[in-house]
C-alpha positions in Angstrom: 12.3 -20.8 -10.5 11.3 -23.1 -7.6 7.9 -23.1 -6.0 9.3 -21.4 -2.9 10.9 -18.6 -4.9 7.7 -18.1 -6.7 5.8 -17.9 -3.4 8.3 -15.4 -2.1 8.0 -13.2 -5.2 4.2 -13.2 -5.0 4.4 -12.5 -1.3 6.8 -9.6 -2.0 4.5 -8.3 -4.7 1.4 -8.5 -2.4 3.3 -6.9 0.5 4.5 -4.0 -1.6 1.1 -3.6 -3.2 -0.6 -3.4 0.2 1.9 -0.7 1.1 0.8 1.3 -2.0 -2.7 1.2 -0.5 -1.4 3.3 2.4 0.9 5.6 0.4 1.2 5.4 -3.4 4.8 6.5 -3.9 6.7 5.4 -0.8 6.7 1.7 -1.6 7.8 2.4 -5.2 10.6 4.6 -3.8 11.7 1.9 -1.4 11.7 -0.8 -4.1 13.5 1.5 -6.5 16.1 2.3 -3.8 16.6 -1.4 -3.0 17.0 -2.3 -6.7 19.4 0.6 -7.2 21.6 -0.7 -4.3 21.4 -4.3 -5.5 19.1 -5.5 -2.7 16.1 -6.3 -5.0 15.7 -7.8 -8.4 13.3 -6.2 -10.9 11.4 -8.0 -13.6 12.3 -7.3 -17.2 11.0 -3.9 -18.3 11.1 -2.4 -14.8 14.8 -1.3 -14.6 13.6 2.3 -14.9 12.5 2.1 -11.2 16.2 1.9 -10.1 17.4 4.9 -12.1 18.5 8.1 -10.4 15.8 10.1 -12.3 13.0 7.8 -11.1 14.3 7.8 -7.5 14.3 11.6 -7.5 10.8 11.8 -9.0 9.5 9.1 -6.6 11.2 10.8 -3.6 9.7 14.1 -4.5 6.2 12.6 -5.0 6.4 10.7 -1.8 7.3 13.8 0.2 4.5 15.8 -1.3 2.0 13.0 -0.8 3.0 12.5 2.9 2.8 16.2 3.6 -0.6 16.6 1.8 -2.2 13.9 4.0 -1.6 16.2 7.0 -3.7 19.0 5.5 -7.3 18.8 6.7 -9.8 18.4 3.8 -7.0 17.7 1.3 -6.5 14.3 3.0 -10.1 13.3 2.2 -9.8 14.5 -1.3 -6.6 12.6 -1.8 -8.3 9.4 -0.6 -10.8 9.8 -3.6 -7.9 10.3 -6.1 -5.6 7.7 -4.5 -8.0 4.8 -4.7 -7.7 4.2 -8.5 -4.1 5.2 -8.2 -3.4 2.6 -5.6 -4.8 -0.2 -7.9 -2.4 1.0 -10.7 0.6 1.3 -8.3 -0.2 -2.0 -6.7 -0.3 -3.7 -10.1 3.0 -2.1 -11.2 4.9 -2.8 -8.0 3.7 -6.5 -8.0 4.6 -7.0 -11.7 8.0 -5.4 -11.0 9.1 -8.0 -8.5 7.5 -11.1 -10.0 10.5 -12.2 -11.9 10.9 -15.3 -14.1 7.2 -15.7 -14.8 5.5 -15.9 -18.1 4.0 -12.5 -18.9 0.4 -13.7 -18.9 0.8 -15.3 -15.4 2.7 -12.3 -14.1 0.2 -9.7 -15.2 -2.8 -11.7 -14.2 -1.3 -12.2 -10.7 -0.2 -8.5 -10.6 -3.7 -7.2 -11.5 -5.7 -9.5 -9.3 -3.4 -9.9 -6.3 -1.4 -6.7 -6.4 -4.1 -4.3 -7.7 -6.8 -6.0 -5.6 -4.9 -5.8 -2.3 -3.8 -2.2 -3.0 -7.4 -1.2 -3.7 -8.8 -3.0 -0.6 -6.1 -1.4 1.6 -6.8 2.0 0.2 -10.5 1.5 0.5 -10.2 0.5 4.1 -7.9 3.4 5.0 -10.3 5.8 3.2 -13.2 4.5 5.3 -11.2 4.8 8.5 -10.3 8.4 7.6 -13.9 9.2 6.8 -15.0 7.8 10.2 -12.2 9.8 11.8 -13.4 12.9 10.1 -17.0 12.3 11.3 -16.2 11.3 14.9 -13.3 13.8 15.5 -14.2 16.6 13.2 -11.0 15.9 11.3 -8.8 16.3 14.4 -8.0 12.6 14.5 -7.0 12.5 10.8 -3.3 13.3 11.5 -3.1 10.2 13.7 -4.6 8.2 10.8 -2.1 9.7 8.4 0.8 8.9 10.8 -0.4 5.3 11.1 -0.7 5.0 7.3 2.8 6.4 6.8 4.2 4.0 9.5 2.4 1.1 7.9 3.6 1.9 4.4 7.2 2.2 5.6 7.1 -0.9 7.8 5.4 -3.2 5.2 7.6 -1.9 2.3 10.8 -2.7 4.2 9.5 -5.9 5.7 8.3 -7.1 2.3 11.9 -6.8 1.0 13.5 -8.4 4.1 10.9 -11.1 4.9 8.1 -11.3 2.3 6.1 -14.0 4.2 6.1 -11.9 7.4 4.9 -8.9 5.5 2.1 -10.9 4.0 1.1 -12.1 7.5 1.2 -8.4 8.6 -1.1 -7.4 5.7 -3.6 -10.2 6.7 -3.5 -9.0 10.3 -4.2 -5.4 9.2 -7.2 -6.5 7.1 -8.6 -8.5 10.0 -8.1 -5.6 12.5 -9.5 -3.0 10.0 -12.6 -5.1 9.3 -13.2 -5.6 13.0 -12.9 -1.9 13.7 -15.1 -0.9 10.8 -17.7 -3.5 11.9 -17.6 -2.2 15.5 -17.9 1.4 14.3 -20.8 0.6 12.0 -22.6 -1.4 14.7 -22.0 1.4 17.2 -23.5 4.1 14.9 -26.7 2.0 14.4 -27.5 1.5 18.1 -30.1 3.9 19.5 -29.3 6.1 22.5 -30.1 4.4 25.7 -31.2 7.6 27.6 
């Protein structure tokens, strides 16, 4: 494997892992579908992702998860449950696409890069949803859920088509999310000027 191919597989893994931070099952479904149709290669031991049974299970789980994030109150509860789940899903999806690497290197990169990016993404979206709940009484949470769904879909597909572009999009998201959270935190600490 050339250094460029290695960089692409790591970028693909990080992109898909970031997408699992937005929605757990959708990126796994996209990857499984791409592998099933021959558009993605899976690492040894992950062929199960491309089986019809796995695609049905992941499709069902993705639909239930997407719908649940539009139910007020359930969305905040799901953020609590999804945070550790995102780390696991990010690790799995990263390891699944890092082909031709020694197992120790693959799993170390998958846990640190994949699980870490997925956990950070999920943590940021959970904080944004919590702020939305506080500032809009939960009325803005459907907009947050729609943005998360769009982000998970876009990054999953982009990661498969152009992994480096997906990685750049993930970096842009982190930068924007940190700026927004910083602005919201700074705004909530300023005293009223009346």
